[in-house]
C-alpha positions in Angstrom: 125.0 81.8 94.3 122.9 80.1 96.5 120.2 81.3 99.3 118.5 79.0 101.3 116.2 81.1 103.0 115.0 78.5 105.5 117.2 76.0 106.7 114.5 75.1 109.8 111.6 74.0 107.9 111.1 71.1 105.6 108.4 72.3 103.3 110.4 75.6 102.2 112.1 75.6 98.8 115.4 76.3 98.6 115.6 79.4 96.6 118.8 78.9 93.9 119.8 82.5 92.8 122.8 82.4 89.7 123.7 85.5 89.0 124.7 86.7 85.6 128.7 88.8 85.2 126.2 91.9 85.5 124.1 90.8 88.5 127.4 90.2 90.1 128.9 93.7 89.9 125.7 95.2 90.6 125.1 93.1 93.8 128.8 93.9 94.8 128.5 97.5 94.4 127.7 100.0 97.1 126.8 102.9 95.2 124.3 105.0 96.4 121.8 104.7 93.3 122.2 101.8 91.4 120.6 101.0 87.7 120.5 98.1 85.2 119.7 98.6 81.8 119.6 95.9 79.1 117.3 94.3 76.5 113.7 92.8 77.5 114.0 89.9 78.9 117.4 90.0 80.3 116.5 89.5 84.1 116.6 92.7 85.3 113.8 93.1 87.4 114.6 90.0 89.0 118.2 91.3 89.8 116.5 94.0 91.2 114.6 92.3 93.4 117.2 89.6 94.6 119.0 92.5 95.2 116.1 93.6 98.1 116.4 90.1 99.4 120.3 90.0 99.5 120.9 93.1 101.0 118.0 92.5 103.7 120.3 88.8 104.4 123.3 91.3 105.0 121.7 93.7 107.2 123.0 94.5 110.8 122.2 92.4 113.4 119.8 93.3 116.8 118.8 91.0 119.3 119.7 88.2 117.0 117.4 89.9 114.1 118.0 91.3 110.8 115.5 93.9 109.9 114.8 95.9 107.3 112.1 97.6 105.5 112.2 98.3 101.6 109.7 100.1 99.3 108.8 98.7 96.0 107.1 101.6 93.2 105.4 101.3 90.2 103.5 103.4 87.7 100.5 102.0 87.6 98.6 99.7 90.1 98.4 96.9 87.2 101.5 96.6 86.2 102.6 96.7 89.8 100.2 93.7 90.8 100.7 91.8 87.5 104.7 92.4 87.7 106.4 93.7 90.2 104.6 91.9 93.2 105.2 88.9 91.1 108.8 89.0 90.2 109.7 90.0 93.6 107.6 87.0 95.5 108.9 84.6 93.1 112.2 85.0 95.5 110.2 85.3 98.4 108.3 82.1 98.9 105.2 81.6 100.3 105.9 79.4 102.9 107.9 82.2 104.5 106.3 85.4 103.3 102.8 86.9 104.0 101.1 89.9 101.8 98.2 91.1 102.7 95.1 91.4 100.9 94.7 95.3 101.2 95.9 98.5 99.2 99.0 99.2 99.1 100.0 95.7 99.8 102.8 94.8 102.2 105.2 91.7 102.2 107.0 90.6 105.3 109.7 88.0 105.0 110.3 86.4 108.1 113.2 83.3 108.1 116.2 82.2 110.0 119.9 81.8 108.0 122.4 78.7 108.5 124.1 81.2 110.9 121.4 81.2 113.4 120.3 84.8 112.8 116.9 85.7 111.9 115.2 87.9 108.9 112.9 90.0 109.3 112.1 91.9 105.8 108.6 94.3 105.2 108.3 95.8 101.8 105.4 97.8 100.8 104.0 98.2 97.2 102.9 101.8 95.8 101.6 102.6 92.6 101.7 106.2 91.1 98.7 106.0 89.4 96.7 105.9 93.1 97.5 109.7 94.0 96.2 108.9 97.3 99.3 107.5 98.2 101.9 109.9 96.7 101.3 112.0 100.6 102.1 108.7 102.8 105.1 108.2 100.6 106.4 111.5 102.4 106.3 109.9 106.0 107.8 106.6 105.1 110.9 105.6 106.8 112.8 103.2 104.8 115.9 101.1 104.7 116.0 101.3 100.7 113.5 101.7 97.5 113.4 99.5 93.9 112.3 101.7 91.4 110.9 99.0 89.2 110.5 100.3 85.0 112.2 103.6 86.4 112.1 104.9 83.0 107.9 105.0 83.5 108.4 107.4 86.3 109.6 110.8 86.9 112.5 112.2 88.2 110.7 113.3 91.3 110.2 110.6 92.3 113.7 109.0 92.1 114.5 112.5 94.4 111.7 111.4 96.9 113.3 107.9 96.8 116.8 109.4 98.0 115.4 111.4 101.1 113.0 108.5 102.1 116.0 105.7 102.8 118.2 105.7 104.9 115.9 106.3 108.4 115.2 102.7 109.1 116.1 100.8 111.2 117.4 103.4 113.6 120.4 103.1 115.4 118.9 102.3 118.5 117.6 99.4 116.9 121.1 98.6 115.5 121.1 100.8 112.3 121.9 99.3 108.7 125.0 98.6 107.0 123.4 99.6 103.6 120.5 102.0 102.2 120.4 103.4 98.7 118.0 103.2 95.4 118.1 100.2 92.9 116.4 101.1 89.4 116.1 98.8 86.5 114.7 100.0 82.9 114.7 99.0 79.1 117.1 101.5 77.3 115.5 104.8 76.9 115.5 107.9 74.4 118.2 109.9 74.2 116.6 113.1 75.8 115.2 111.3 78.9 116.3 112.2 82.3 117.6 109.1 82.9 120.2 109.4 80.0 120.8 112.9 81.7 121.6 111.3 85.0 124.0 108.1 84.1 125.5 109.8 81.0 125.8 113.7 80.2 125.9 114.9 84.2 126.5 112.0 85.8 126.5 112.1 89.5 128.7 110.7 92.5 127.8 107.6 94.0 125.1 107.2 91.0 126.0 104.2 88.9 124.8 102.4 85.4 125.3 98.8 84.9 124.8 97.8 81.2 123.7 94.2 80.3 125.2 93.1 76.6 123.1 92.8 73.4 120.6 89.8 73.2 121.6 89.6 69.3 124.3 90.6 67.2 124.5 91.4 63.3 126.7 89.4 60.9 127.2 89.9 57.6 125.8 86.9 55.7 127.5 84.5 54.0 127.1 83.6 50.2 127.0 79.8 50.1 128.8 79.8 46.7 131.9 81.8 47.4 132.0 81.1 51.2 132.7 84.9 51.6 130.7 87.7 53.4 128.5 89.9 51.5 128.6 93.4 52.9 125.1 94.3 51.4 123.4 91.5 53.3 123.0 90.5 57.3 121.2 88.0 59.4 120.8 88.3 63.3 122.4 85.9 65.2 122.3 85.3 69.3 124.9 87.1 71.1 127.2 84.5 72.9 127.7 87.2 76.1 123.9 87.9 76.3 122.4 87.2 79.6 119.3 85.3 81.1 119.3 83.2 77.8 118.6 80.1 79.8 115.5 81.2 81.6 114.1 81.7 78.5 112.0 79.0 77.3 112.8 79.8 73.6 116.3 80.7 74.5 117.7 83.3 71.4 114.6 82.4 69.5 112.8 84.2 72.0 114.7 87.1 70.7 115.4 86.2 67.3 111.4 85.6 66.5 111.0 89.3 67.5 113.0 90.8 64.7 110.7 90.7 61.7 108.5 93.2 60.9 109.9 95.5 63.7 111.7 98.8 62.6 116.2 99.6 63.4 115.0 102.1 66.4 112.9 99.0 68.1 115.5 96.2 67.4 118.3 98.9 68.8 116.4 99.8 72.0 114.6 96.6 73.2 117.1 93.8 71.5 120.5 95.5 71.2 120.0 97.4 74.5 120.8 101.0 73.2 119.5 104.4 73.5 116.5 105.3 71.5 116.6 108.9 69.4 115.2 111.8 70.6 111.9 112.9 69.0 113.5 116.5 68.4 115.9 114.6 65.4 117.9 111.9 63.9 121.0 111.4 65.1 123.4 111.5 62.3 125.0 108.3 63.1 122.3 106.6 64.0 122.6 103.6 61.7 126.3 103.0 62.6 127.1 104.2 66.5 127.0 101.9 69.3 127.1 103.2 72.4 128.2 100.0 74.2 130.8 99.4 71.1 132.5 102.3 70.5 133.0 103.9 73.7 136.0 102.8 75.5 135.5 101.2 79.0 138.2 104.0 80.7 140.1 106.6 79.2 142.5 105.5 76.0 145.9 105.2 76.8 148.5 107.8 74.2 151.1 105.5 72.5 153.9 107.8 71.7 155.3 105.8 69.1 152.8 106.4 66.8 151.9 109.6 65.7 148.5 112.2 67.0 146.2 113.3 64.4 144.3 116.4 64.7 141.2 117.5 63.2 140.7 121.4 63.5 137.3 122.9 62.6 137.8 126.6 62.5 135.4 130.0 63.1 133.8 131.8 65.8 133.7 128.3 67.3 136.6 126.8 67.1 137.4 123.1 67.9 139.9 120.2 67.7 139.6 116.4 68.0 142.8 114.3 68.7 143.4 110.4 68.0 145.6 107.9 66.8 145.2 105.1 64.3 146.1 102.4 66.8 148.9 98.8 65.4 145.6 97.1 64.8 144.0 99.4 62.6 141.8 101.3 65.2 141.1 104.9 65.0 141.2 105.8 68.5 139.7 109.3 69.3 141.5 110.5 72.8 140.3 114.2 73.2 138.3 116.9 72.2 138.7 120.7 72.7 135.6 122.8 71.9 135.4 126.0 74.1 132.0 126.0 73.4 131.5 130.2 73.1 132.9 132.9 70.8 136.7 132.5 70.7 139.7 133.4 68.3 141.4 131.3 66.5 144.6 132.5 68.5 143.0 132.4 71.9 141.7 128.9 70.7 145.6 128.0 70.6 147.2 129.6 73.6 144.3 128.8 76.0 142.9 125.2 74.9 145.4 123.7 72.1 148.6 124.3 73.9 147.7 123.8 77.1 146.4 120.3 76.1 149.3 119.4 74.4 151.4 120.4 76.9 149.7 118.2 79.6 149.0 115.1 77.4 151.0 115.3 74.3 154.3 116.4 75.0 157.3 114.9 72.7 154.6 113.0 70.3 154.8 113.3 66.6 151.8 115.4 65.6 149.8 116.3 62.6 147.0 118.4 61.7 143.7 118.2 58.8 141.5 120.9 58.9 138.2 122.4 57.1 140.0 123.6 53.1 138.1 127.1 53.9 140.8 127.5 56.1 143.3 128.4 53.1 142.2 131.9 53.1 144.0 134.8 54.6 142.5 137.2 57.3 142.2 140.7 55.8 144.1 141.4 58.5 147.4 140.1 59.0 147.0 138.0 56.0 147.8 134.7 58.0 145.2 131.7 57.6 144.4 129.2 60.1 146.9 126.5 58.8 149.8 129.2 59.4 148.7 129.7 63.1 148.5 125.9 63.7 151.6 125.3 62.1 153.3 128.3 64.2 152.1 126.2 67.5 153.7 123.2 66.2 151.6 120.8 64.5 152.0 120.3 61.0 148.4 120.9 59.6 147.2 120.8 56.4 143.4 120.7 54.7 141.4 117.9 54.2 140.9 116.7 50.8 137.3 118.3 50.1 134.7 120.0 53.0 131.6 118.0 51.3 129.2 116.9 53.7 128.9 113.8 52.5 132.4 112.7 52.4 132.8 114.3 55.5 130.5 112.4 57.3 131.3 108.8 55.1 134.8 109.0 56.7 133.8 108.9 60.1 130.9 106.3 59.6 133.5 103.8 57.1 135.4 103.6 60.7 132.4 103.0 62.9 131.3 100.4 60.6 134.4 98.3 60.2 134.7 95.4 63.2 136.8 96.9 66.0 137.3 99.9 63.4 136.9 102.9 65.8 136.8 103.8 69.7 136.0 107.2 71.8 137.5 108.0 75.1 135.0 108.9 77.7 136.9 111.8 78.1 135.4 113.2 74.8 131.6 114.1 76.4 130.4 116.6 73.5 131.3 113.9 70.6 129.5 111.0 72.1 126.5 112.8 73.4 126.9 114.5 69.6 127.1 110.7 68.4 123.8 109.9 70.8 121.6 112.4 70.5 123.0 116.1 69.6 124.3 115.7 66.4 121.2 115.6 64.3 119.2 116.3 61.0 116.4 118.7 62.3 113.3 118.3 61.4 111.3 120.1 58.7 108.0 120.8 60.8 105.4 121.3 58.0 106.1 117.6 56.8 107.8 115.5 59.6 110.4 114.6 57.6 114.4 115.1 58.8 116.8 117.6 56.7 119.5 116.6 55.0 122.0 118.1 56.8 122.7 118.3 60.3 121.8 121.5 62.1 124.0 123.7 63.5 125.0 123.6 66.9 127.3 123.1 69.6 127.7 119.1 68.5 128.3 119.9 65.1 131.9 121.4 65.6 133.3 119.0 67.2 131.9 116.3 64.5 132.8 119.1 62.0 136.4 118.3 63.6 135.8 114.8 63.7 135.0 113.9 60.3 138.1 116.3 58.9 140.5 114.0 61.4 138.8 110.7 59.8 138.9 112.3 56.2 142.4 112.9 56.5 143.3 109.6 57.9 141.5 107.5 55.2 142.9 109.5 52.1 146.4 110.3 53.6 149.7 109.0 54.3 149.6 109.9 58.0 153.0 108.7 58.8 154.9 111.3 56.6 155.5 115.2 57.3 154.7 114.6 61.2 156.8 116.9 63.5 158.0 116.3 67.1 156.0 118.9 69.8 158.9 120.5 71.8 159.3 123.3 74.3 158.8 126.3 72.2 156.5 127.0 69.3 157.4 129.4 66.8 154.7 131.5 68.1 156.7 132.1 71.6 154.0 129.4 73.4 155.7 126.8 75.1 154.7 123.3 75.3 
């Protein structure tokens, strides 16, 4: 993509912008709020800055001119001056852009496009450490807002930005054909408001664009045998990484940052993954990658392969559905967790049966559950396994309910190359992987406990562990049944 900012001035340089694959999707999207998140040095700020310029070029024409007004926000004035303004001015050459020397700074780009229409872009710069400007922001009329390094801002700033955009230019002056908010930031901790906004409770019109990791971990090759050593690894550049050509040292820019850094630091700043909450350490922090293990779209169900269901009992029953693909990948397709005290009979009738009827009718099904479910109820002598079998799923105990083998069973699939994928339907499991299923902190010592907290995430993750344990240690292609209409308990599937 090439943008000629002014074809009538020979002394104005041609600004050539080559968008990355993520940037192309970002620029071609019209969502109200768009954010780009990725490793340090991946070109996020330039992507957002160029979005401001490109939108100005596409604005409605009124009396031969495309007029727009944007606001750029940063957390401190020093950062605003040394990074935000410099980044934007790189794409707004000084030959056609005037910026005042007052505070707050205002840049004004005026140029003519090849089609003969003029462009009049005004960009206001405000830093939130200048408290006198907070009141001024409430009266601004804007086309759009750019929140630079949004992770360093409060959520209220975004809420304000949404209120002030869409006000310029007015309809009498041609109006606008796009108005919105763009943001850029490095990955945040999984208890940050941005994680909530884009992952936990995404809203219509809000879209996150994630850039690929800058580097990849690969097993070290033993020079004597030529085979991979599973106990050692090395870091290499990711062929899909973005903005490498604009880094003077190429991949070495990233590889030279690895020595001496913690796994958590590498995960956030070089791999572009979410960080850990300070309230505890995620159980699969070293194995799970949200970008690698969460499918981009819902996972289709292969009706020629068995469906395996993992169960956790008790007053908070949970079920997790999965299949082993033909390539040996464990595909998790659904989760069921009411989240309130529910008897197993109620769980089967209100959650399990409807899901099977809607999603898995006609599939061969097998289940694995907590061996503690072999105990009979003192009231009617039935076990959880009996109830699940009556519901149409051949369910048997997992080989153990010991914590370490259960955790290791899931981890073994996560650590295989393309060994595990999670449907985005499974929001509780995903949030548990990222933050919720975690080791608690011992307050007196600040160290982590050796068992995960019992919370709302532990129940579906227990069910996943029984599923993984069953898949790993049992022949899941035997003793399967086909679910048809009318289980023996009278429930219609």
